[in-house]
N, C-alpha and C positions, 0 to 999 in steps of 0.2 A: 614437443614429444609427449605423446599420450602415456598415461600410467595404467598398466594392466597387471603388473606384479609389484608387490610391496614386501619388503623385509622389515620385520618388527624385532628390534634387538631388546631383549628383556621381556620375559613372559610372566611378569608379576601382576600385582593388583591393578595396574593400568595397562601394561603392554598386552596381556592376554585378552582382556575385554576389547581393546582397540583392534587387535588382530582378528578376533572373532567377528566383530561387527563389520569390519572391512570385507572379510570373506563372505559374510552374509549378504553384503551388498553387491557381490558378483566379482570382486577382484581375486586374483590368485595371491595368497598370502603365505609367506614363509616366516615362521616364528623362530627366533634364535635365542637360545639360553645356554649358559654354561653348566647348569645343573642337569645332569642326565636323568634324574627322576622326573623333573618337570618336562623334559623333552619326551620321555616315554609316556607320561600321563597324557599329554596333549595328543600324541599320536594314537593313543587308545580312545580319544574323544572324551577324556576325563579332565576335570578341573582340580588342581591341587590345593585349593583353598575355598572358603565359603564366600560366595557372592550370588545373591538371588538372580535367577534367570540365566546366568552365564553358562551353566552346564548345557542347556538346550542349544544355545548358539554354537558352542564349541563342538558338541556332538554332531550337529547338523552340518557345520562347515567341514569337519574332518570326513564325515561319511560322504559328503558331496564332492570331495576332492579339491576343495578350495582352500583348505588350511592344513599345513603340516609343520612339524617342528624339527629343527636341526641344531647342532651344537656350534656351528660357525657360519658366518655370512656367505651368501652366494649372490651372483649378479641379480639386480632388480632395477626397476624404473625409479623406485623411491624407497627410502629407508626412514623408519621412525625409531628413534633412540629413546627408550623408556627404562633406564637403569637407575639404581639407587644413587642418591646424592646426600650422604650423611655428612656429619662434620667431625673434625678431629678435636683434640684437646684445645681448650680455649675457644671453642666454637668456630674454628676456621673451616670453611667449606672444603670437603674432600671430593674433588672432581676426577679421581682416579678411575672410576667406573666409566665415566664419559670418555676419558682419554683412551681406555682400553677398547671401548666400542668404536671410537674413531679410527684407531689403528687397525682394528679387525676388518672394518668395512672398506677402508681406503683401497685395498688391492682389487676390489670388486667394481670400481668405478671406471667408466670409459669416457665420461663427459655427457652432460645433459640430464644427469640424475638430480632428483630432489632429496635433500637430507634434512629431516626435521628432528629437532630436539624437543622431547616432551617432558623430560625430567625437570622437576622443580629445581631451579638453579639460581646462583647469584648473578647480578648484573655483569654482562660480558662473557658469560659461559658459552653462549652460542658462537660468538666470534672465536673464542678459544678453541672450541671443538673444530671449527673450520680450519683454524691454524694447524691443529694436530693432523687433520686430513691432508692438508697441503704439504706439511713436512714430509709425509710419507709419499705424496704424489706431486712433486714439483712440476710435473708435466701438465697439471690442471690449474685452473684459476677460478676466481669469483668474478672477474672482470673481462667481458668480451674484448675489450680494447687490448688485452695482453696478447691476443692472437692464439691463445691456447683453448682447448676444450674447457667449457665452463660447467661448474656444478652450482646448484642453487640451494642455499642453506637458510633455514628459517627456524623460528621457535614457536611452538604452539603448546602452551601449558594446559594440562588437564584441570578441570574445574568440577569434579564429580564428588559425590558423597558416598563413602563406602556403605553398602547396603542398597544403594540406588544407582549404581554405576551404569547398568545397561539402559536405564531410563534417561539419566542425565547426559550420557554421551550423545544421545540423539537430540534432546530438547534444549540443553543449555547453549547460550551464546558462546562463541569461541573467539579467541584473539590469535591472529597470525602476525608474528613479528619477523620480517625478513631482513637479512643482511643487505638485500636489494629489494626494490619494489617488485621486481619480477618474481623473486623467490616467495614473497608473501602472497602474490597472486596465484602462483602454482600450488602453494600449500592450501589456499582457499579452495581451489578447484578440486583437490583431492578430498578434503574434508566435506565438501558439499555432497559427496557420494552418499553420506549418511546423516550429516548434521542438519537438523531442521531449525536450529536457532540461528540468530544473526551472526555472521562472521565478520569480524572487525579487523581491519588491516592497520599495522603500525610498523615501527622499526623493532629490531630484536631486543634491544636493551629496555625499551619501554614495556614490551610484552613480558620480559623477565621480571621487571619491577612490579608490574600489575599483579602477577600471581603472588609475589611476596607481600604486597600491600593488602591484598584481599585477606590473606591468612593472618597478617599482623593486626589488621582491624579487629578480627574476631578474637585474637589472643588478648588484645588490650581490654576488650569488653568482658571476656571470661575472667581476666585478672581482677577487674572491678568486683565481680560477683564473688570470686574466691577470697579476696581481701575482706569484703563485707561479711562473709561467713565467719572469718576469724574474729573480726570486731564484734559481731553479734554474739558469738560464743563467749567472749570475754565479758560481755554485758548481760549475759543470761537471757538473750532474746532469741526466739525461734526465727532463724533467718528465712525459712521458707514462707512463713506468714508475713514477715517483714517485706519480702520481695513481692509477694502477692498483693499486698496493700499498696506498695509504692507504684506497682505497675498499673494500678487503676488510674493513674494520672495519664491524660491523653497523649503526652509526649515523652513518657518514660517506658522503657522496655528493657529492664534488667534481666540478664541471662541467669541461668541456674548454676550455682556453684557445684563443685565436684571435688574429687581427691587430687586433682591436678589436670594436666592437659597431655594427651597422647596423640599417637598417629604420626606418620612421617611428615605431614605438612605443618600443622599449627605449632607443634612442639619444636620444629626445626627451622622453618622458613624465616621467622623474625630475626634469628641470629645472622642470616645472610645479609640482612639490611644493616644490622649492628656492625658486622665485619666490614661492610662497604663504607659506612659513615659512622665510625665509633664515637666521635665527639658530638654529633648531631642527633643520633637516635636514642635520646635519653628516655623518653616515655616508653618506647618499644623495648628497650633493655630492661627497664623496671618491671614492665608487665611480664616479661619472660622470667625474671627473678622471682616475682610473686607466685607465678604458676609453678615454677620449678621447686619452690619451697613448700608447696601444699602437701605433697606426700609425707614429708618429715613431720608436718603438723598432725597429720592423721596418725602416724606412728606414735607420737606422744600421747594422743588420745587413747590409743590402745594400751600404752604403758601405764597410764593412770587407771584404766579400767581393770587391769589384772594385777595391780600393785598388791602385794601381800599374798598372792597365790603362788605356791612353790613351783608347781609344774602345770601351768595353765594349758587349756585346750582352746585355741583361737580358730574360729570358723570364718573364712573369708569367701565372699560371694563375688565371683567375676574376676577375670584376668584381662579381657579384651580392653582396648582403649576406648570403646564406645559400645552401646548396646547392640546385641543381635548379630554380631560378626565374630570371626575367629582371629582377627588381626591383632597381634600383640605388640606391634611396633611402637616403641617409646611409651608403652602403657604405664601410667602411674600405678595401676593396680599391681602389675608385676613388680614394680619397684617397692611398693609397700609390703607385699608378701615376702620378697627377698629380705627386706630390712627387718621384718618381724622374725623371720627364721634366724637371722644373725643376732638380733637383740635378745631373743629368748631361746638359747640353745637347748634348754631343758623343757621347752614347751613343744606341743604338737600343733602344727598349723594345718588345718583341714581346708582344702580349696575346692569350691564348687564352681565349675565352669562347663556349662552344657555344650559349648561350641568347640571344645578341643578334646582329643582322646588321650593326650599325655601331657605332662608338665613340660614346659620349655626347659632347655638345658640349664639355664641359669638358676632354675628352681629345683630341677631334678637332682642336682648335686647335693642338696641338703637332705639329710636323713630324717629330718623332723617335719618335712612337708609332704602331704599326700593329697592326691586328687580323689574326691569322694562324691557320693550322691548327697543331695540336699538333706535327706532324712537323717543321715548319720551326723551331718554338721549340726543340724537343729538339736538332735538328742544329746550330743557330746560337748558342744561348745560352751565354755565358760563365758565367752563374749562372742557376739556375732558382729562381723564387720561387712557392711554392704558397700562394695566398691564399684559395681557396674549394675545399672538398672535394666538388666535383660528382661524381656517380656516374660521369659520362663520363671522369673522370680516374683512376678506380681502376685501370683497365687499364694506366696509365702508371706506376704506383707503383714497379715494379722499375727501369724506365729512369730515372726521376727520382732514385731512391735512389743510383744509380750515378754521378750527376753532382754537381757542386758545387750544393748545394741548401739553400735556406732554407724549411723546411716549417713554416708557421705553424699548421697544422691537425693535425699528427701523423699524417697519412694514410700516410706511409712509415715510421713508427716501427718496425714489425715488420721491414721489409726492411733497415733500417739497424742493427738491434740486433746 
């Protein structure tokens, strides 16, 4: 069965770029999202978030009639599920969005379709998704020997960096994990339409675990840098100089510390491994705890800096979880600003974030938090707190270094040396 029409469920930071690049490769693509604002924006050829180069792909695909958005699935040759996978309390994976997507697409199936899960998921989630589909459609099967129409289910994790999504979707290697070898091969054939990297075939559980391992590896290494920054501060050592010197060793490459770890992947994925193997994942758990504790450490640095000031003005630079994007998911900067607003009810917290037009809801509810321009923050702040090293802030490095500053990114290290 050839694939000419693809339904992409979830038009977020991964789903919409995937839909746009498939449409740009000549396939008919229907994007499905429960948010009516997202559906309307895509149908206007607009992008509801910041991602370089994506707007051109979406506008071209929509104007060319290859991409449109709807609020519920319709029949297609293949479906790609790219919905959120957060965790509940105690870091238990929440697969309710995948379950809802499975139940929504099940009535559209006739047999022969390819269903791909792209959402970062705990081991076994792809098989669980298939189970939910078959619960709705007992007339279908995964096994041709059953004598029923067969659907092909696979897992293909995204491996892209926000800010470079449209480049890395094409150039990065991809992993296709099938519930059957035929499902993996069919998934490969679909992604070969646009993927220039090597496509590697495996089973679904190994593919799910590979994505979690990639991000856990990064989390552990970031935790080393973050823990080192706390130790260096206790000892009165400039951690940025320390890392620069240590990295001159030919086999040492310490990452840069920060205020914590954000984004939907690195801040979440390691907990899926811990949940799957709680007794064995000791190092992975500890790394998560180190990184999750870093925002609280930054807050205490701010507390010390404004001690004795009755109504301090705190200037915070950046809300995104990484530089030069508007993505606030799991952002330690948002957590720190929220905690500052709660810890200092009589303070004014001035936030500078050039990539958003309004404060997120969890900050807007505080009457003492305002979104301002950098000039006001520089002039008014009793203490300056650099949380994200946006390119737009680099021109402020000299002025920030001359003020009472907590630099969690080391952007002003050279000026203060």
